[in-house]
Structure formats: structure tokens, C-alpha cells
N, C-alpha and C positions, 0 to 999 in steps of 0.2 A: 922454462917456467914462465918467461915473458910471453911466449907464443900462446901458452895455455890460458893465461890471464886475458890476453887480447881476444882469443877465441871466445871465452866466456862473456866478455864484455860485448862483443859483436852479437853473440847469440841473444844476450839480454836485450840489447837495443832492438834487434829484429823482432823479438817477442812483444816488446812494448809498442813498437810501431805497428805491428800486425794487429794487436789488440785495439789500438786507437782506430786503425783503418776499418776494421770489421765492425766496430761498435759505434763509430761516428755516424750520425744520421744527417745526411745533407739537407733534410727538410727543416731542421731546426733553424729558427730565426729567418725563415723564408716565408713569403706570402703563402697563405693556405690556398690550395687549388680551388677555384670557383666551381660551384655546382648548383644545380636545381634538380631536386628529386621529388617523386611523388610520395605523399604521406600514405601510411598504411591504410587509413580509413578515408582517403580522398583528399583532394587538394594538392598543393605543391609548395615546397619550401626551397627558398634560395638562400645560400649561405650569406649573400650580401645583406640580407634582411637583419642579420645579427651584427653588422658593422657598428662599432662603438660599444659593443658588449662582449665580454669573454664568452666563449662557448666550448663546451667539452663534447667532442664527437666520440661516440662509442660504437665502434664497428662490431657486429655480432652476427651469429647465425643460430637458428633454432635448434640445430643438431649439436651445437657446442655445449658440453657439460658445464664448463666454467661460465659461459655466457648465461646459461639457464640459472645458475646459482647467483650471479652478480646482478642481473637485470632487476630482480625484485629489490635489491639493496639500492640500486640507482634510483628506483622509483621512490623508495623511502627517503633518500637523501635529497631528492630534487627540490623540495621546498626550502631546505637550508641553503642549497646552492643558489636558488632563485633569490632568496633574501639577501644574499651577498652579491647579487648581480651577475651570477654565472648561469648561463643556460646549459641544459643537457639535451643533446640531440642524439638519438640512437639511429644507426644506419644498418639495416638488415641486409646482409649479402645473400641474396637468394630470392626465392619465390614469395610473393606477397601473401599467399594463402597460409604458408607456414608461419610467417610473422604474425598475421592476424590471430591464428589459432593459439599460438603461444601467449601473445599479449592478452587476449581475452581470458583465457583459462587461468592466467596468473594475476589478473587485475593490475596490469602494468599501466601506469598513467604517466607516460613520457611522450614527448614529440618523437614519433617513430617514422623514419623514412625507409624507402626500399630501393636498393641498388641492385636490380634484377640482373643486369648484364655485367656487374662488377667494375664498370668503368671508373667510378669514383674511388672504389677500393684500390684500383691500380694507381690512380693519381696520388693517393696517399700512401702508397707502398705497403699496403696491407698484405702480409704474407701468411697470416694466421689470425684467428680471432680468439679472444677479444683483443682489439687494438684500441687504445685510447689516444686521442690527439687533442691537446688543449690549444685552442686558438685564442690569442689575446685580443683585446678590444681594437687593436690596430690592424687586425687581420693577419698577423704573423704567427707561425707555429712556435709556441714557447716550450712545450713539453710533449713527449709521446712515449708510449710504452706498449709492449705486446705481452699477452698472457695475463695471469692473475695478478691483481694489484691489491695491496693491503690497505685497510682503512686509514691508517696514519699517513701513508703516502698520498692517498687521494685527498685527504683533508689539507695536506700541505699544498697540493696543486690548487685546491679551491682558494686557499688563502693567497697564493701567488697570483692567481688570476684576478681575484677581487682587489688586490692592491692594498695600500695602507688605509 
């Protein structure tokens, strides 16, 4: 009976440890990787230009169904985020022409960058889109998530980034 209990306890500890290990993101509370990327319609944006201001990075791709559904919402929410001092920057992983076509046809009014070779996506450990990364005013990654995010969570992020 004692051996069975010990075995169950060890199995439980192993599951908890594995869960922590596989869900822990080593990028949290670390400096956001620096980058400078071309804008979709010309120009270039450097992450360092946002230093002192929280910024939400939204990694996306024009072929992603969730991204196509969420990007118009981000465009709607951008003024509210901006009012609270939080910038939204989208980063398209792929071809600039695909990004332009989608943004134009859907009247998306966001700062939109293009990571054609995926180097910035790799630096941010993007394994699928959409991926959201919230960078604090101090340049540290304070939150991130992959996949679809609900409005309540996103508003909590905005409030966290904006501070008191």
C-alpha cells in the first residue's frame, strides 16, 4: 500500500513538473529581442523607438483564419490602447504583397511590419500564429500567448501594460 501511494505521489510530481517545464516560457521577464523591420507600405520601424512605451506585438499571416478574424478587432481597439499609452504593432510573417492585399481590402489601420524571412518570428519563438507578445515600457516581455485570445484577456493585458 505504501509503495502504491509513493508511486502515485511520484507520478503526480512528474506530471506537475512536466506541465511547468513544457508551459514555462523562458522569454517572460527577459528583454524583448531587438529588431528593425520594413513597414508594409514603406519605411522601417525599430522596436527601440517604442522604448518607454508598452507595445503589443501581434504576429500574423494572411492565410491564418484566426488572424483574419482578429486583425479587424485589433484595428478597432487600437485607439483605446493608444489612449492608455499602449502601441499595437502587427508583424506579418510572409510576403509583403499578401500583407498589403489583406490590410487594404479590410481597411486595417495599424502599424504593420513584414518579417519576410521569419528571423524576428524565430527570435520571439513564434511556432504558430497568431502570437501576441506584450513588451513593457522597460523593454521586458511581460506576457505572451499563442492562438485565439478573448477580449477580456486582451483588455487585462492592456490594463497591465498601461499600469496604474
